[in-house]
ROZA-314262 format. One line per 10 residues: their letters; for each residue x, y, z of N, C-alpha, C. Coordinates in steps of 0.001 Angstrom, whole numbers, m for minus. Layout:
a) X Y Z X Y Z X Y Z  ...
END
This chain:
mktclncate) 88978 122408 99355 88433 123796 99217 87240 123988 100053  87034 125247 100539 85906 125543 101279 84927 126398 100407  83678 126200 100535 82705 127031 99803 81928 127869 100734  81924 129200 100485 81244 130121 101339 79724 129897 101245  79057 129840 102412 77553 129625 102344 76817 130879 101883  77469 131994 102074 76805 133296 101824 76878 133641 100240  78148 133464 99680 78228 133957 98287 78741 132860 97371  78908 131610 97905 79393 130432 97071 80730 130572 96435  81623 131362 97051 82953 131565 96554 83839 130439 97051  84665 129869 96206 85601 128832 96642 86760 129534 97367
npddaltcqs) 87160 129017 98543 88195 129599 99378 89174 128417 99717  90431 128775 99974 91386 127770 100465 90939 127150 101742  91486 125934 102057 91079 125246 103194 91505 125941 104556  92612 126710 104494 93089 127404 105679 92458 128780 105865  91610 129202 105006 90946 130559 105160 90043 130588 106288  90146 131689 107148 89273 131859 108306 87967 132633 107888  88092 133503 106902 87039 134283 106408 86915 134168 104865  85805 134480 104312 85680 134347 102913 86425 135542 102216  87078 135217 101137 87850 136205 100413 86922 137213 99689  85730 136824 99413 84824 137753 98698 83935 138571 99585
cgtttfvtss) 83238 137898 100561 82288 138723 101418 82742 138827 102865  83678 138134 103355 84164 138211 104675 83441 137527 105717  82498 136577 105418 81746 135801 106436 82647 134661 106843  82336 134036 107905 83016 132827 108420 82265 131508 108288  81163 131474 107583 80389 130266 107383 80873 129554 106151  81368 128376 106263 81920 127635 105081 81224 126220 105073  81240 125696 103878 81000 124293 103583 82208 123686 103052  82714 122691 103617 83964 122115 103137 83761 120767 102423  84488 120478 101369 84338 119243 100667 85628 118457 100631  86719 119002 101049 88016 118267 100999 88222 117463 102240
peaigghlit) 88690 116280 102177 89018 115448 103336 89999 116079 104248  90970 116860 103723 91999 117505 104500 91364 118506 105449  90384 119227 105004 89835 120283 105830 88991 119719 106951  88352 118621 106708 87533 118035 107805 88196 116894 108572  89506 116729 108259 90303 115773 109009 89989 114332 108611  89559 114190 107370 89195 112812 106839 90416 112049 106411  90227 110798 106055 91249 109886 105716 91468 110048 104192  92679 110197 103784 93047 110186 102354 93477 108789 101959  92842 108363 100802 93195 107044 100369 94185 107092 99238  94965 105997 99069 95968 105920 98014 95189 105769 96695
paekrfwerm) 95965 106068 95579 95327 105891 94266 94973 104425 93998  95856 103466 94487 95520 102104 94322 94313 101735 95029  94128 102219 96315 92846 101899 97052 91629 102528 96370  91783 103604 95810 90717 104357 95139 90228 103496 93960  91213 102974 93159 90953 102158 91923 90168 100899 92463  90633 100293 93590 90029 99127 94089 88571 99388 94322  88264 100436 95045 86879 100735 95434 86003 101122 94240  86656 101680 93212 85938 102064 91990 85469 100826 91195  86396 99792 91227 86170 98582 90506 85264 97517 91307  85152 97687 92612 84462 96779 93452 82916 96777 93071
tfrqfallii) 82398 95632 92704 80963 95539 92421 80264 95182 93688  78929 95340 93704 78117 94963 94780 78177 93420 95104  78269 92680 94051 78344 91230 94212 79701 90845 94916  80765 91467 94528 82035 91186 95191 82017 91687 96709  81338 92718 96958 81173 93271 98314 80423 92255 99064  79287 91791 98599 78433 90796 99262 79255 89526 99537  80052 89076 98582 80873 87881 98864 81924 88162 99972  82465 89414 99957 83418 89729 101054 82701 89655 102399  81519 90232 102501 80794 90238 103735 80555 88753 104209  80154 87888 103272 79847 86472 103613 81175 85841 104090
rmqalwflvy) 82293 86108 103453 83493 85517 103936 83998 86112 105192  83623 87334 105464 84055 87908 106811 83236 87256 107925  82115 86718 107603 81351 85981 108651 82185 84833 109224  82998 84284 108345 83881 83188 108786 84774 83681 109981  85172 84924 109942 85963 85448 111112 85190 85345 112400  83879 85659 112395 83135 85578 113580 82993 84091 114050  82875 83129 113055 82865 81737 113514 84182 81416 114204  85269 81917 113635 86637 81559 114168 86814 82239 115547  86197 83383 115742 86235 84012 117117 85625 83100 118119  84421 82580 117703 83656 81690 118651 84496 80378 118898
vaiditylpq) 85214 79871 117875 86036 78716 118071 87122 79009 119155  87846 80205 118944 88846 80592 119860 88258 80750 121357  87058 81333 121464 86499 81481 122827 86212 80141 123420  85610 79169 122630 85294 77875 123179 86591 77031 123537  87647 77279 122789 88926 76523 123057 89474 77099 124397  89307 78331 124727 89794 78777 126046 89126 78196 127176  87849 77712 127059 87124 77111 128053 87417 75585 128211  88026 74940 127185 88289 73538 127323 89087 73058 128509  90126 73791 128858 90856 73224 130083 89965 73139 131307  89052 74088 131448 88118 74056 132535 87222 72866 132556
yftklhsaty) 86775 72478 131379 85980 71236 131184 86720 70049 131524  87944 69943 130937 88677 68773 131203 89063 68608 132678  89259 69729 133358 89621 69719 134811 88486 69070 135491  87267 69526 135231 86060 69002 135868 85862 67527 135558  86214 67137 134396 86082 65769 133925 87025 64788 134756  88211 65222 134906 89233 64428 135592 89296 64623 137035  88373 65373 137651 88351 65618 139075 87896 64234 139780  88529 63928 140920 88281 62707 141557 87115 62773 142493  86588 63988 142795 85561 64117 143770 84140 63922 143194  84018 63702 141961 82725 63581 141286 82197 62107 141483
giteyaqarq) 80931 62083 141558 80174 60739 141463 79871 60472 140014  79108 59483 139869 78706 59046 138542 77928 60189 137796  76953 60735 138489 76148 61784 137906 76971 62983 137441  77809 63457 138357 78551 64532 138078 79590 64272 136931  80130 63037 136880 81032 62659 135798 80271 62704 134436  79109 62228 134455 78287 62231 133178 77983 63697 132708  77729 64505 133625 77463 65915 133302 78784 66580 132809  79837 66336 133428 81165 66947 133016 81491 66337 131615  81301 65048 131394 81522 64461 130034 80659 65120 128978  79335 65336 129280 78388 65961 128416 78965 67423 128083
svflallril) 79417 68115 129016 79905 69559 128931 81117 69481 127950  82037 68594 128059 83117 68492 127189 82651 68177 125828  81762 67208 125638 81224 66802 124351 80580 68064 123688  79755 68747 124405 79078 69975 123809 80087 71095 123404  81097 71258 124185 82146 72281 123828 82837 71883 122649  83250 70568 122492 83888 70138 121292 83006 70193 120104  81724 69927 120288 80706 69986 119190 80493 71512 118777  80525 72424 119660 80420 73803 119265 81692 74287 118548  82846 73803 118985 84048 74166 118258 84063 73530 116838  83676 72342 116707 83524 71668 115363 82449 72431 114455
mnaagamici) 81357 72740 115045 80264 73406 114229 80730 74818 113800  81384 75559 114725 81756 76905 114287 82953 76780 113270  83850 75822 113423 84940 75657 112449 84374 75319 111071  83318 74405 111068 82706 74019 109852 82012 75198 109183  81300 76006 110032 80644 77258 109544 81643 78176 108866  82836 78224 109505 83852 79172 108947 84283 78558 107533  84503 77294 107455 84903 76753 106153 83904 76889 105098  82592 76686 105499 81504 76822 104540 81408 78259 104025  81574 79224 104968 81487 80633 104584 82583 81000 103575  83815 80425 103818 84901 80697 102910 84791 80050 101546
qcaenilswl) 84489 78794 101606 84474 78020 100298 83187 78139 99491  82082 78324 100120 80759 78302 99409 80109 79639 99428  80889 80746 99462 80301 82075 99504 79425 82338 98287  79888 81983 97154 79145 82240 95931 77822 81499 95981  77783 80227 96445 76476 79510 96459 75594 80050 97498  76129 80538 98666 75311 81156 99651 74673 82443 99141  75518 83202 98464 74975 84444 97915 73898 84197 96894  74029 83208 96001 73020 82862 95028 71752 82389 95684  71880 81649 96789 70780 81141 97516 70053 82323 98203  70725 83282 98801 70149 84428 99410 69405 85436 98501
vkdlipkskp) 69826 85543 97296 69172 86484 96305 68268 85811 95384  68090 84528 95454 67185 83830 94412 65812 84331 94384  65243 84724 95539 63853 85168 95654 63698 86667 95215  64979 87372 95222 64902 88826 94949 64906 89033 93450  65408 88081 92668 65414 88171 91189 64031 87853 90561  63435 88749 89783 62194 88424 89269 62260 87276 88268  61303 86401 88334 61251 85239 87436 60775 85730 86044  61456 85398 84990 60958 85800 83675 59853 84813 83168  58867 85389 82490 57745 84572 82015 58215 83970 80687  57738 82788 80361 58133 82150 79160 57612 82911 77954
dltqepkpte) 58452 82986 76890 58134 83736 75696 57154 82877 74891  55885 83304 74731 54851 82628 74028 54785 82968 72545  55506 83865 72099 55402 84217 70743 56192 83313 69800  57047 82560 70304 57761 81626 69476 57095 80242 69470  57171 79569 68317 56528 78260 68235 57463 77189 68974  56821 76283 69597 57611 75259 70281 58288 74371 69289  59540 73973 69589 60195 73079 68638 59637 71679 68823  59495 70989 67633 58980 69596 67706 60088 68760 68283  59688 67816 69062 60654 66899 69774 60937 65774 68742  62214 65534 68593 62679 64475 67632 63187 63321 68413
rpdettv) 62793 62164 68014 63421 60963 68651 63909 60120 67531  65189 60243 67282 65793 59496 66233 65815 57995 66375  65899 57449 67586 65951 56064 67777 64632 55381 67894  63542 56190 67715 62181 55595 67896 61740 55061 66481  61242 53903 66443 60847 53328 65192 59309 53258 65139  58793 53382 63983 57340 53307 63788 56994 51868 63439  55905 51422 63980 55420 50057 63787 54198 50032 62926
END
């Protein structure tokens, strides 16, 4: 539905002028009128039930996708590194540099893959670690008496 800015009358989405006052200035609220995306009822229920914590966990797990993208990029460069390593025109210094390049590429792949696994499996621990300083620490309740410590296996001499 469109709302007229002049008289605040509700008009159908396909109206070109206000039914009440005839102006052409409208404020629209329906997604159909502004070309928005309509969501299914199941998707709407999902977003209504989604908590901020669940959303934060989703974002942390999505970070794993970025790590996997870097893994894929580094894998595409591996043939180039191996070609340089097995080239016969290199001397000892060039061979050592090529070997170091292969090692660093493999290390980057391993580190990014490990980062992806950590983001997926330890998302809750990461989230707890990230928000631990944002949660105010409660002060101890001083109105209650401390409980006496009992040591049943302690004998008096």
